N, C-alpha and C positions, 0 to 999 in steps of 0.2 A: 503493500499499499504506499503510495507517494506520500500522503499526509497522515497523521494520527488518527485513530478511529473518532476520538471525541471531536476533532475539529471537521471531519467528515459529516459526522452526525449534525454538529451544529450547522453546517451549511446547507445540508438537505431539509432540516426542520425549518431554519430560519427563512429559506426561500419557500417556505409553505407549500412543499411538495408532498410531504407526509407528517403525522406527528411521532413523537417518540415512541408510542408503543409499537407502531407500524414498523418503525425503524428496527426495534429490537425484534420483531417476528423475522424481518428480512435478514438481520444479522444470524438469527438462529437458524434459517433456512440455508445461508451461505455455508455455515459451518456443517449442517448435516449432508448439504448436496456437494461439499467439497469444491466450492466454486469461491472466488474473490468476491469480497464485498461489492466491489465496482460492478462486476458481471452480474450479481444479484439484483442490483438496484436496476439495471437495463433489462434484465429478463422478466422483472415484475413489472415492467412498464411504468416505473416511477420517474424515469429520465432517459433521454437518449444518451447514446455514447458520446456524441459529439458535445451536448449541453453539459454533460457531466465533466467532460475534459475542459470546457471553457470555464465553469464554475471553480474546479482546482486550480487552473492556470491563473485565474484572477484573484485567489487566496495566495498562491505562492508568489505574485507578483512575476510571474514567468508568461511570456507569450504562448499562446496555444496554436497549433496548426492542425488543420485536419488533411492528411495526406490524400485522402481519396478525392479531393477537390483540385489537386495540382498536378501539373505535369512535371516529372523530375528527369534531368537530363543524365543518360547512362554514365557519363563520365564523372559527374558530380557524385552520383550514386556509389560507384565503385571506388570512391576514395576511402570508405569504411570496408575492410575485407568482410566477405560474408560470414565467416566464423564468428567474429566479433559481433557483427550487427546482430544475428540471431541470438547468439548467448545474451548480449548486454540489451537488445531490444532498443537499437538505435538505428536511424536512417539519416544520411546526409541527403538533403533535398535541395540546397541552392548555395551557389558561390557567390558571394558579394566582396566588394573592394575590403571590407572590413575582416572578412574570414569565411567560415563554412557554417551555414545554418544547420543544426541538427536536431532531428526530431527525437526525443528521448522518452521512454516509458517513466524514467525517473531523472528529471533534469537537476536533481539536487545532488547527483553522485559526482562531486568534484574530483574524486581519484580518476575516474574513468574521462572526463573532460580533459584533465591536464595529460594522461596518457595519449588520447588521440591528437592533442595539440602538438606533443612532441612527434607522433607518428606522421602526422600529415603536414607539420610545418606551418601551419595555419592557425590562427584564433579560431577557437570553436564558440559560436552562438547558440546556445541551448534554447529549445522550444519545447513544450511539453505536448505529447501526443499520447493516445490511448493505446493500451496493449495490443486491443482488436485491430485498431487502424493499423499500426506497425506490422502486425502478422498478416493483414490482408496486401500490404504493400510488398512484403519481402520476396513475393514471387517474381519480382524484377530481375533477382539473381538467377532466374532460371538459366540453364545452359542447354542446347540441344542435345536431346538424348540419344539420338541416332550417333552423333560425333562422339559422345562418351563411351557408347558402346563399342564403337568401331575400334577406338583407341585402346580399350581394354582387351578386345579380342586380339588386336594385333599385338600387344604385349604378350598374350598367352602364346601365340604361333610363332612369335619371335624367337621364343627360347628353344634351345637346342632339343631334339627329339620330342617336341611337345605339339600335340594337335588340338583340334576343338573339342574333341571327346574330353580332354582335360580341363576344359573351361571351368571358371569358379561359378558354377550355377547359382550357388547360393547369393553371391554377391551379384549376379546378374538379376535375380528375382527380386533382392533388396533394392537394387536400383531402379526397377520397373516401377516400385511401389512407392518408393520415395518421390520420384518425379511425379507419379500421378497425384500424390497427396500436394505436393507444392503447387501443382497445376488446377487444384480444386476440382480434380477429376471424381465423377460419381461411380462410374463403372470403368473397369479394364476390360478388353476384349482380346484374348491370344488365340489366334485363329491359325489353324494349319493351312497351308497352301500346296500346291503342287510341286513348288522348287524352293519356298521359304515358309518361314513362319511371321505372320504379321501381328503386330501390337498396336491396338487402337484405344484412344482415351475418349471418352464420352464427357465433354466439357460444356456446361451451359445447354446441355441437351442436345448436343451435336456431336457425332463422332468424328475424330481426326486421327489419321494415319500418323504415327509418331515413331514407328521402329520397326525395321526388318531385319529378322534373325535368321542366321543359315538353318536350313531344314533340320539338319542332323542335331540342332541344340532344342528342337521342339519337345521331343519326348523327355529330355532332361529336366526342361523346365516344369513340365506338366508333373513329372514325379516329384519334384521339390514342392510344387504347390501341394500336391496330394499328402506329402509327409507332414507339411505345417498344418494341414487341416485334418490330419488323422483319418485320410480316406485310404482305401485299399488301392495299393500300387501295382497289384497284379490284375486288377480289373480294368478292361478297356473296351467293353462292348457295352455296357449298362451306364445309364446316367447317374451321377453321384453327386449329392448336395452335402455341404459341411460348413464349418466357419473357422477363423483362426484370429489370433491376435499379434501384431507386430508392434515391436517397441520402436519409436521414433525418437528423435531428440527432445520434442516438447509434448508429446502425447503417446498414449497406447491407442494404436489404430485397429478397431474391429473390423473384420472383412467377412462377408459372406461369399462362399464358393459355390459355382455351379459347374460342374463338367458334363459334356455331352459328346458322345460320339457321332462325327460326321463322317462324309465320304473320306475326306483325306486324312483323317486322324480324329484327335480328342481336342475339342474347343473348350476354353476356359473363360469364364465371366466372374470377375471379382468385383462386387459391389462394396465401395469403401464407405465406411460408417464413421465418419470424423467426429470428434468430440466437439470440433470447432463449429460443424454444421448444426449442432443443438444449442447454440448459446444466442440464437436470436430471439429478440422480442416480437410481438406482434407489428410494432412499429418499423423495426429493422426489416421485416417481411415485405414491408409495403403497405399496410394497412392506414388509412387516413385516421386522424383523430376523431373524426364524426362516426366512422364505422366501429373505431375501438370501443366508443363510448356504448354504443348498441350491444356489441358482443360483450364487454364487461358487465353491463347490467344483466345479461342473459345468464352469464355462468356465474354471477354472484348469488343466483337464487339457489336453494337449497334442494329444488327439485326440477323437473323438466328435462328436456333434450336440447342439446346443442349439437348441430350437424354440420358437417364439413363436406362438400361435393365437389365433384369435377373428375376429370379422367385420370387414368394412371400418369403418375409421375408430374401432378401439379401441384405438389407441396401439401396436400391435405394433412398427412400425418405430421408433418413439421408444425403446422399451424395448431393442431390438436395438444401436441408436446409443449408448446408455447403457453397454451391456455392451462396444461397441468402443471406447470412448472410455477405458474401463479397460485394456483390452488393448493399446491403442496406445502401444508402446513401440520405439525405434529397432531393437532386437534382433530385432523380429517384422516378417515381410513380409505385410501384411494386404491382401488384394485383396477387391472386391465386384462383383457384378454385378447391377443394379438397374434397375428400371422404374417410375417415372423415379428419378434420382439426387436426393433431396429435399434433402438437407445435404451440403455439402462437409466432409469431414474431413481436415484437414491431415495429411499423412503416412500417407494410406490411398490405395490405387490404386482409383479407381473407375470402373467400366465401365457406359455406357448401353446398355440393349438397344435395338437397332433391327432390327426385323423385315424391313424393306424391303432391308438388306444381308445379311440372313441372320444377324444376330448375336442369337440368341434365348438364353434363360436355359441351355438345354442346350449350345449351340456354346460361347457365354461361358464356362462352368463347365469345358468341355473345355481351352479354351485357357489358363484360369487355371492349372490343374493343371500345364501345362508352364512356369508361371512361377516355380516354386519357391516356392510360398506356405507359410506356417505356419498363417494363419487364413483361411477364407473365408466370405463373407455372400453367400447366394443371395436375392435379394429376395423370391422366392415359389416354392415346390415347387407348379406347375401341372399338371405330366403326368408320365407314368409315366418316361419317358426322363430328364427333371431329377432325379427322385426317386433313380432307379438310379445316376446319376452321383455325386450328393450322398452317398449311403450309402457308395458305394465310396470316396470321397474321405474320409469320416470313418474307414474301416476301414483305410486305408493311411497314418496318420499325420498327418491334418489335422483342426483343430478347424473343424467347420462349423456355422455359424449361418444359420437361415433362418425364414421364416414360412410358415403354412398356414391355411387357412380351414376350422377345425371349431369346433363348439359349447362344448367343452369339453376339458380336458387327456386324460382318457383316450380319448376318440372318435379321437385323432390315431394311436393306435397301431393300430387296426383299418385305418384310413383309409391308412396307408403299405401295410399287407398288401393292400389292395384295389388299390393302385398296383404289383401284382407284385412286391413286395419280401418275400423270404423272411423267415419270421418269426425265425430264428435271426441274421439279419443286422440286423434292428429291435432285437432284444433286445440284441445286442453293441455296436451303435453309439450308440443314443439315449441321452444322459446325462440329460436332464432336459426337460420340457414345461412352458412358461409359458403357461397360457390367462389372458386377460384382458379386462375391459371398462373403458369411461371413465364415472364417474359424476359428476353436479354435485356441487359443494362448496356447503353453506349460506354465504350471505353473511355475513361477519364484522360488517357495519355494522348489519343488522337482525336478528342471530340472537335468538332467544327461545325459553325451554323450556316445555314444555307436559307434561301427563301422558295417558298412553294406557293403556287397560285390557287386561289379559291376553286377556280374550274377543275383542277387536278385533284382535289380533295374530293369534290362532288362525283367523281367517278366510282368511288367507293363509299362514301359517307353522306347521308342524308343531310339536306340544306338545314333543316330543322337543328341536327346536332352539331353543325358547323356553325351556325348562328349563336347557338348557346355556349360555345366554348371558344369561338375565336371572334365574335361580334361582326362588324360590316368589313372587316379588313379585307382587301382584294389580294393582297400578298402577305404570307404569313413566314415569321423566321422561327424555324425549327432547327433540331440538331441532328447529326450522325456521326459516327465512327469512320474515320479515313483509312484505318486499317494500320497495324504497326506490329513489332514483334510480341509485345505484351500481349495483344488479343489474338494472336496466330493470324493476323491480317483479315480478321473477320469484321472489325469494328465494334464488336461486342466484348464485355468482358463481366462476367457476373450476371445472377438473375435476380428479380423482384417479383412479387406477387401482384397479379390483379384480383380485386376483391368485389363481390356483390353480395351485401349483407342484407337478407330479408328478415326484418322483424315481424313476429307474428302479431300484428295489431288487431284491434276489434274488426276493422274493415276485412282484413286478411281471414280472420276466424270464420266470419259469417260466409265468404265465398267457399271456404273449406266445407262448410256444413251442407252448402248448395252443391257441392261436386262440381264446381265450376273448372273449366281447362285453365292449363298453366298460363296461357297467354293473357287471360282475363286477371289472375292473381297477380301476373307481373306487372300489369298495367296499373293495379289498385296499389301494390308496392311502391312503385315510383311515384305515383301521386301523395303517397305518405312520406317520400323522402328518399327512397332507396337510390343508391347511384349503381348503374349498370356497369357490367365489365368494360363495355366500350367505353364508358363515360370515364371510367377510372383510368382507362389506357390513355385516353385523349389528354387528361389532366397530367399524367406523366410524361406526355409527349411535350405539353407546354413548358413542362419544367425542366426539360431538357433530360430525362432520365432514360428515355428510350425512343424508337423511332415510330413513324406512321407505319410503315411496312410490317414492323415486329407486332404492333398491336392488332393489325388487321389478320396477320397470319395466325395469331393465337385466338382471336376472337371469331374468325371466319365471317365476318359482316358482309352482307350484300345488301344493296338497297337501290 
């Protein structure tokens, strides 16, 4: 912690963000969840990461810098060696006549400042930055994986009487996983081809070819992964699933392993479950203050349902986990039934679905209700039986959180009725529905503005919607990424959520009871103040967070 606990407490309470009792609750949560107090304050939606940094910087009389908002020259960046930057949590971000501006997680570390002044031969001008911002910026140190691997393999084959058969497979696998984690990869694909082995990273929802290995190394790499995941190394003709944990410099990385035999050999997909991915608050995920207030009101009730909807990979589970972290206090018994359990939440009882032993969502939920829970999270409502038990649990004094596969918020209500749930039960139990998508953010390192005409927008967006968000302007200034090394020349780096939050108001309840179609329910919700996915997307376009093309790709709007 950069400042003493008492000083941080005084700052937060004096700013009127929370009272002393709430601060003590968050302090206890941080201790039990084994996270920093700063992270706990952000996760509980007390304050944003940037505002917390500004508050502490003002207290220390040290300037604060938000690294995510500036472009950093590579030459300046590399004045601090990567090893020191990662270990000490510092980043050189600007060179001025007076010296080098240095973002630091702890700018009061005078010994480090003196050391870097000697090493660089320049005066160090300290700035405060948050741990999270520094971690997200360290990927600029990324080197090309293919070049690194080629150098390693050349070193192996250059030794006398050494062939690729003797390649250090452990180091190869570790390098692939380390680079994937630095690139914020969600999945690693290792695919056997006719003459080679192809490694691809899924970054921001898009697959990128990052490495080609010699074919004769493929089986060795697969065997190494099987050993780490405790799978059968002598089985090559059936699918296998497992998990493993890799110790990295700053975290223990949990990885789900899926192996599938295809024509050319065995293909592996590794799902990386980084602890950094679960440190997001709902505000970090892109939810507006207005929507957050509606969602907070819904999950603050002691009963009812909070549903998150959207297609696979739209961030539903991450949003639910963010809510669970807010609700996770010692006075509450929180139990979940999931398939799979993606992240471990300290203090939460998490059950893994196991169909082979008869532990389905429905059976698991029945058992949970005999365990005296306050809050229940059902990973997914897949069938009528699970839906019925979840609704009854919400009706009998439990807060139930779950996910559902529907295209938008309004469609969820008729979908539940299709699952044989009586309309009056749906109307009386569902508190709020959060529909969401994930969109790519414009890369901050190569962001540039440009103008687009109103006529161009009219090709994809209705005149009414353009008028609402862009008024009468004939030319509009928006942003895009030009493409650089940091963003793999895509113009995008990172993702953020689009949200559509439907509160079940008296008007919506009446329409549910009348079994109205989703279009009519959606229209009534908009009249009550709901912001649609498209509107949330256009707001993020105006603010320079994403592009028009990305919003249209994700929302698939036609008019």
